[in-house]
N, C-alpha and C positions, 0 to 999 in steps of 0.2 A: 399519491400517496405521498407522505412527507416524512421529514426527519428531524426530530427535536435534539437540540445539542445543548446540553447544560455542562456548566463547568463549577465546581464548587471546592472552595480551598479547605483544607482539612488540617487537624492539628499538625502542627510543627511543618508547616507548609507541603505536607504530602498532598498530591492533587489527585482527583478522581476526576474522570470524564464520562458522561453515560451518553450515550448513542442511542436513542430510543427510535425504532423502526416500527412504524405502523401502517395500515394500508388504510387510505381515506383518499376522497375525490377532492380535497379542499386545495392543498398547494405542495408544493415540492421547498423545501428550505435546504438550501444547499450547503454541503459542507464545504465546499471549494474554497469559500472565503474565509475559513476558520482554520484551515488544515495548511501548513506551508514550511516553513524551513525549521521551526522547533517542534514540539509534540503536535499539539490541535489547539486551535483558538488563539487569535490575537489577543487575549486577556491573560493568559498564564504569566507567573512571574518568572520570566525565562532572562537569562543575560542577553540573548539576542532576540530581537523583537521578530514577531512571525508576520511575514508579509501577507496578503492576498494573492490572489490568482492574477497574472499578467501574461498574456499569451503574446510570444514573438511571432508575428505571421509573415511568411515569406513573400517576398515580391516577384512579380512577373511581369513583363509589358506586352499590352495588348495594342496594337496599331498604333505604336508609339508613345500609349500613355501607361503608366505605373500603376498597378494594382495589388493590393493586399490580396491573397487568396487563402481559402480554407475548404477542407473537404469534409463533408457533414459526416459524421460518425453514426452507425447503427442507433435506432430508439432516440436521436438527438431530435430535440423539438425546437421551433422557432424561439420560444421562450425560453428553453434552457440555454439555447446559443446566445442569445441577448444576454443573459446573465453571465455567460463565458466570455464573451467579448466586451461585456460593459457598453454595449449599445443599446437602442431601443429597436421594438418589433419592426416600429415603421421605417427605421434606417435600412434593417435587413432588407425588407420588402422592397423599398425604393431603389436600392442598387442592383437588385436582384427580382425583377417584378415575377420571372417564373414559380418562385417558391410562394406565392401568395395563398396557395392552396395547402401548404405544408411542405415538411423539408422530405426528400428521399436520401437515404444513405449513400453515401460516395459523390454527392451532387457536389460540383465547386463551386463555391460562391466566392464572388469579387467584390472588392470595396476600393475606391479611389484612393490612392496613397495623400493625394491633397486633403480628403477628408478627416485625416488623423483619427479615423473611427470615433470621434468626438461624441461623449454621451450628453453634451449639454445644446439644448437646442437655443435657437437665437432668442434673446431676450435679455433683460438687465441681469448683471452680476457684477462682482465686487471681487478684486483681486487683492491679497494680503499675502503675509508670511506667516509661519509658526515655528517659535522655537521648541524643537523636540525636548522634554524633560524626562528624568530618568524613570522609567517605568512604562513609558509611553509605547503605545504601539499604533501600526497604520491604521488598524481598525478604529481604534479610540479616538485618532485625530480625526477621520473620516467623518466619523459620527459626531464628532463636535461641532465640525463646521457642515454637516447636513449635506456631504458629498458622498459618491461612491468610493469605494477602497480602489476601484479600477482607475477612476478620473484622478486620484490622488496621485496613483503610479505614473499615469500619463502624464501629469504634470510634473514629477520628480522621477525620471527614470531611473535615477541612482538608488531609490529606496526600493527598486525590485527586489534586492537581496536581504532588505531590513532596513530599521532605522535605529539611531542610537542617542543618546543625551549628547546636545549641542548642535545636532544636525537643523538645519533651517530648511523647513518645506514651503513651496509656493502652494497657495491655496486660491482656489477660484470658487467661490460661493455662487449659488446659482439665483440667489435673491438678494438684495442689497441689505435686507433686514436679518438681523442675526437671528439664527434658530433659537426658539423658546422650549422650554422643558415641556414634555407633555404632562397635561393635568388629567388625572384618571377621574373622571364624574360618574355617578350613578346616572342609569338612563332607564326611563320607563318605558321606553320603546317610542316607535315613531317612524319618520323617513329622515333620509340623508341624501343630497345630491352630489354625486361624486365630481369634485374639482379636477383641474388638469394636475397630472403628477402624482395624484393620489393614489394610495394602496388599500386594497382590501385589509390588509394587516395593519396599517396604522389606523383606518377606520374603526377597526373591530378595537384596538387597543384605545383609541380615545373614547370609546362608549363603553368600556368595561367588559367587552364580551371577547369571545373568541373568533377566530375566521370560521371555524366549522359552525358555529352559531349563526353567523352571520350568512353563510351560504344555505344553511337549513332554512332561514327565512327568506331566501330568494332563489327558489330553485331553478329559476329559469336564467339565474346569471351565471355567467362563462367566468370562471375563477381566472383564466389564463388571457382573455380576451374581451375587454370591456373599454369603454371611452368616458370622457367626461359628459357631464349633463345627464348621464343616467339616474333615475333615482330607484334608490332602493330602499327596502324594509329594515328598521333597526330594532330588534327583539330586545326585551327586557334582559338587561345585564347586571351584573354586579360590579362596584367600582373598586374592590379590593385590589392593591396591588400586590404585586409577589413580596415575600420578605427577603428574597434573594434575586439579584439581578439575573436575567436569563440571557444568556447567549442565543438564546432562541429568536428573542425578541429582533433580532438584526438579520432575519433570512434575505434571502434575494428577493426585493420587491417586485410586485407585478405592476406594471406602469399602465395607467389610464391613457396617458400620451406620450410624445416623445420626450419630453422634459422629464428627469426622474424627480422624486419628490425630494423635498428638502426635510431629512429626517432629523427630529430634535436629538440633543445629545441624549446620549445613553452613558450611565455610570461605568467606568470600567473596573472590572473585578480585580485586576490587578493593583487598584489603589485600594482596594479594602484592608483592613487589618488583618494580622496573622491569626487570629482567632477563628476558632472552628465555626462555621455556620452551618445551619440546618443539613440534614441528611438530604442527598439528592431526591430519594423519592418524596421526602416531605413538601418540595416546592416542584414537582411536577403538575402540569395541567391537569385539570380535572378531565377523565375522559368524556369525551361526547358520545351522543347516543350512537354516532357511524362506529365509534371504536367500541363502546360499552357491549355491542353486538357481537362481538368476536368473543365466543366463550373460552377459547384455549388461554391459559396463561401463557405469557413471554418467555421464552429462554434467556437466561441471563450468563453472559461470558465475562469473566474478570481478566485483563491482560495486566498480569505484574511483571513489569520488567524496570530495569534501572535508568531512565531517563536522566537521572541527575539533573533535574530542573534547577536545583539549588546552585549547581557549580557555576563559578564565575566564566569559565570557559566548557563549551561542551565538547568533551573527547571523542575520540574515534569510537569506542565502544556504544557510548550513548547515542551518538548519531545513528550508528547501526539498528540499534534499538528502535529510535524514532523511524527510520526508514522502513523496517519491518511493520511499524505500526502505519505508516501511510498506506503501504500496499494492504494490509489488512482492512483498512478503511474502505478502499477503493472496491475492493470485493464485497462487503457488506452493502455498499451501494448499489452495486450491480444485483445484488440478490434481494433486494427489499420490495421489489414490485409483487413477489407473490409468496406463500407459504408463511407459515406462523412467526409471529412477531419474536424480534431479537433485541435484546439491551445489550450493549457493549459497555464497559465500564474499563478504563484504563489507570493504573495505579503507580504510581512511581517509587518502588522498592529502594530507590537510592543505594542500592548495593550494598544493604545494610540487614542483617538477621532480625536486629531490634525493631528496624521498619516493618519487615515482614509479619514480625509477631503482633505488633501494634495493628497493622491493617487487618491481620487473620481475625481480630479479636472483635472486630467490629460487627453490629449486628446483619449488617447488609449481606455478609458473606455466607449466611445461612442459606440466602436464597440464590446463591450461586450454581449453576448447573455445569460449566465448564470454566477450569483456571488454566491459563497460557502461564507457564511458568518461567522464572528467570533462569540463568546459567549456571548460578552458583548451586551445588551439591547441597550445601547446608541449608539453603533458602528452599530449593526444590524439596527437600525431603521434610522439613517444617511442614510446608503447605500441606504435602501428603497426608502428614500426621494429623492435621487439622480438619480435613476433608472428611465428610460422610462417604465412606467408601461404597455405601448401596446407592446413592443417588449423585454424587459430585464426582467429576472425574477431571483430571489434571492432565494437561496435555504439554509432554516435554519435548520441544525442538530445539533446545540450546545446550543442555547437559548430555552431550553426544555419548560419553562413556558410563553415563550413570545406570547402572542396574536395577533401579527401584521398580521398574515394571515387572521384573520376576518374581517380586514377593508381594505386591500391591495389586489388587485386582482392579482397580479405577484409576491405573496410570495409562495413559497411550504414550509410548516410545516413537517418536517420528522419524529417527535414523535407525536404520537397521545397526546392530552393533557389529564392531570390527571381525569376529571371529564368524559371524554369521555370513557377513558381507564377501569374506574371504573365502568361505567355501562355496557360495554362489559363483564367485569371480572363477574359481578353480574348475567349477562343475562346465562353466561357460567356455574356458580355455581349453579343457579336454575335448570337447563337443566342436568347437569351431576349428581349433589346430589341428585336428586330425589329419594325420600323413605329413605334418611338419615335423623337422627336428627341433626341439627347442634349445636354445643356446642362451644360458645366462652369462651375463657381462657384468663386470665390477673392476672398477681402476682400484689399484692398489692403494691404500691408505684413504679411500673414500669413505664418508658414512653410509653403510647400508641401510638405510631407514625403511625399507621395505624387507626387510630380512624374514620377519615374521611371517610374512607372505609367501616370499619365495620357498622357503624352508618348507611350510606346509605344501606347496605345488609339488617341489621336488620328492616330498615324501609319498605324495598320491601317484606321481608318475611312476615311481618305484614301484610301488604298489601293484599297478596296470603292468609294469612289465614295458614301459615308454622310455626308450633311450634318449638321454638328454647331454648335451655338451656344456662346457664350462670355460669362459674365457676372462682372465685376469690381464690388465694392461697398465702401464705406467703413467702415460702423460694422457695420450688420446688414441682412439681406437684406430689401428692400423692394416693396411692390406695384408701385410704378414700374419696378423692374428687369424685370418681365416686360412691360412696355408693347407691345403691337405682337402678341404671341404670340396663335395661333388658339387660341380657348377650347375648338374641338371637336377639337383634337389631343390626342396623347398624347405623354409627356414623359420622359425619365430624367435627373435630377440626378446631376452627378457633382462632388462637391467634390475639392478639390486637398490637402485636409488631412484627416487622420484625427483631430485632436484633438477631445476632448469641448467644448473651450470653442468652437472654429469651428462645430461642430454646432449649438451654442446657438445662435449667430447666424445659422443658415441655418434652421433648422427651423421658427420660427413663420412666416416671410415664405414658406417653401415650402409650409407646411397652408394658408395663405390662398389661394395659387394653385391648390393642388389642388381648393380648395371653389369655384373659380371655373370650374373645369372640366366637361365634360358628363358625367363618371362617377366614380364612387369609385376605380377602378382605372386612371385616365387619369394619373397620376403616381405616379413610384416614384424612390427614390432608391440609387444604388448605391454600396456603400461597403466598409470594411474591416475586419480581424480585430479590430482594437483595440476596434471598437464592440461587442463581444460583452461588454466589461466594463460597459456601459451599465447602470445602475440607475434606478429611480424614473420620473420625467419622461421623462427622455432615452429609455429602454427604450419607453415608452409612445408616443414620438413615431417610433420606429422603427416601430411597428405603423401609425400612424397615417399613414405614408409609404409605407408599402409596401415596406419596405427590403428591398435585397437585398445580401448580404454575402458574400464569399469569403473561406476561411480554411483552415488546416492542420487545424484542430480545430474539433468543436462538441460541448458538453455541454448535455442538456437535462435538469434536475434535477427535472422532472417525470415522466421516462420510469422506469417501474417498476423496469428492472434499474439504473438509476441510483441511484432511492430505496433500493433494497436494498443498493447497495454503500454509500452514505452510512450507511445504520444497521449495517450490519456494521464498518465503520470505527469508528462510535462506540461501539460494543459493545466492539470488540477493544481501542481504545486510551482509552476512557474520555472522550473529546474529540471536537468536531467536526474535518472537515477544513478546513484555512485556506482563507479565502475568494478565494484569488487565482485569476484566469484567465490560462492555462489551470491545472486543478488538478495539483499536482506528485503527489498520492497516485492520482489516476486515472491519471495519465501511468505511474507505475511500474506499477500495476496493467495497464495495456494492453501495456506493455513484455513484461512478464514473460509474459502471456499468449501474445504474439506469439512470443517467443525459445522458449518451452518448448515450445508446439503445434508450432513449425516445426522444433525439432531433432528431435522424436520424429516427423515425418512427412517429413522429408529426411534422416534418420540422421545429423544433426548437420552434413551438407555444404550450404553455402549457394551453393554454386558451382553446384547444380542448381537446378531450378524453385523457386520459394518461393511458395506458395499465398497468396492475401489472407487477411488476418484482421482481421474487422470489431472495433473497439474500443468501449468506454464515450464514449472521447472522440475518439480517434484511431484512423482506420483505418490499414491497413498494406498496401499494395500495391505491391511491390517490381518495379523493372524496372531491367534493366542499362543502358538508355538509351544504347549502345553506348558505353558507358564501362567501365572496369576493374572498378569495384565496383558496389553495388547503391544504388539512390536509391529512397525512398517516393516515389510519384507522387501520392499521395493529396490533394485538395484538395476541401473541402467548399463548397457553395452554400447558402446558409441564407436563407429567405425569412420576413420578419416579417408577421404579420398584425393586424388591429386586434383589441384583446382579447388581447392577449398570446399569441396562439397563434405556433407557428412550424413551417415544413417543412424540410426539408434533402435533401439526395442529393451522392452524390460525382460530381464531373465530371472 
């Protein structure tokens, strides 16, 4: 399979990115080098440059010698790993002879530290420097000098987090000659002998054809494993260059030898004028026979979020939306090996209703099957008003309090509404806490931010004839506040506040009360989603008090798939996910998994039954709930155990 990545500048610098997913045997054009710190691609006009992948491998000592090591991930190949690490296939095999026949998941590979994981073979090279100009990116600089982005980062470690105007970069070209621009020429067919470092992609470009056409003319040629000296057939092709530069022209190359190719400079889209270019659809490659054989039309997803690419400094909200998008793309990448094609387009709404109106007026929006909408209620409502309710759907994961799903049949509300969540939590409370005496606890003068929930709970307890107690205290919960309580009984404490500060005033006294009871399980504390952010002593106290929490989401970072996602994210973007709870990256990953899997299962029609999809952080269990649209009814019940262990289930 391969992924085609195109970036087009739109009117007034609104940006769109199209991620085309096709099934093919030709090549894999990786997203990794184009997605990093900003939105996607090293060519977007952002204040912060977007560096490429750089993996910080751990080091171990074997027989007195230092080695980098790397654990192979499922479905990883020598080719994909060579692109990820920025080294050649031959280097991987030379240091790890046992993988010559292919990689096996979880195999540990070793690379001598002294090797530096160099991607440059022995031979002539020239060292120089480059002063970064405004708007330049790592990707653009690397292509200008004909070296890989990974090599550029290796030579300039400080560039790992991006570059800015005025930075000086060390450049080590792989040939003494300066790279020359590619000249597109008409070709009437013939043969070509592959030279050292030459890629199929570059051969195709130089002859005015696609890689698919080249492979079709050479059925015996292995797209991932070939060497210099092979004579290949060149089919007739067209020399017409594309009207707009393609980010897809910078795919991860397949190497013919250990020495990477010296790729000619490619025009940086960030240097284009602000005028609108042709629509994305107008400059997509013409499908080849392999793709044309697929009769199903692709699904189209439009992600409309305020990435605020024009802002001089990327704010917290914009970074969160970018994080969401990164996770979304990782899920898309995982799902692209099978199923119907999916096109993903990202639009910067800039947090502006006028921009949303401008974008929704574009002709291409008529082809969208699913809109992922921004958090603004006004912008969400406008997108809904413009969407075709019979065949276009709107996924709302950010406007939590929106009730648009109640009156619009094409809206999917990803977060269960508070009232519905409270009722599910109360039902679970009554079931789980059967036999315990509820004790509602509040500090005098404290804000009771959960009074809506506790009032509902008290009312329903009374309706069922379940007695409860109430404690109010002045500073901290004291032993005397529990005077007269039967130490042989079982209790559940319910604070009226979810704040960490109030929890700190309750926990010590509650723990002492627990110690006075007849068993370790005689006391529990029932609480709120906000408590999932607790760390350190607070989190330890949750376990000590047998805490039970209800939440729309739950993420266990010790769970193997979660650890694997965190590792994949780090390897893909050269950084860890933000530590915010809930994680925006995992949210994007879960949303993409749900949308793409569901589209393929229900033929893009969410009016029909939607199967549940389990996520890393959020489960999706959609129900019509006797309303027009669909709402995710998933609520997690999380139980904390002493020692840091947790268990959870959907209620």
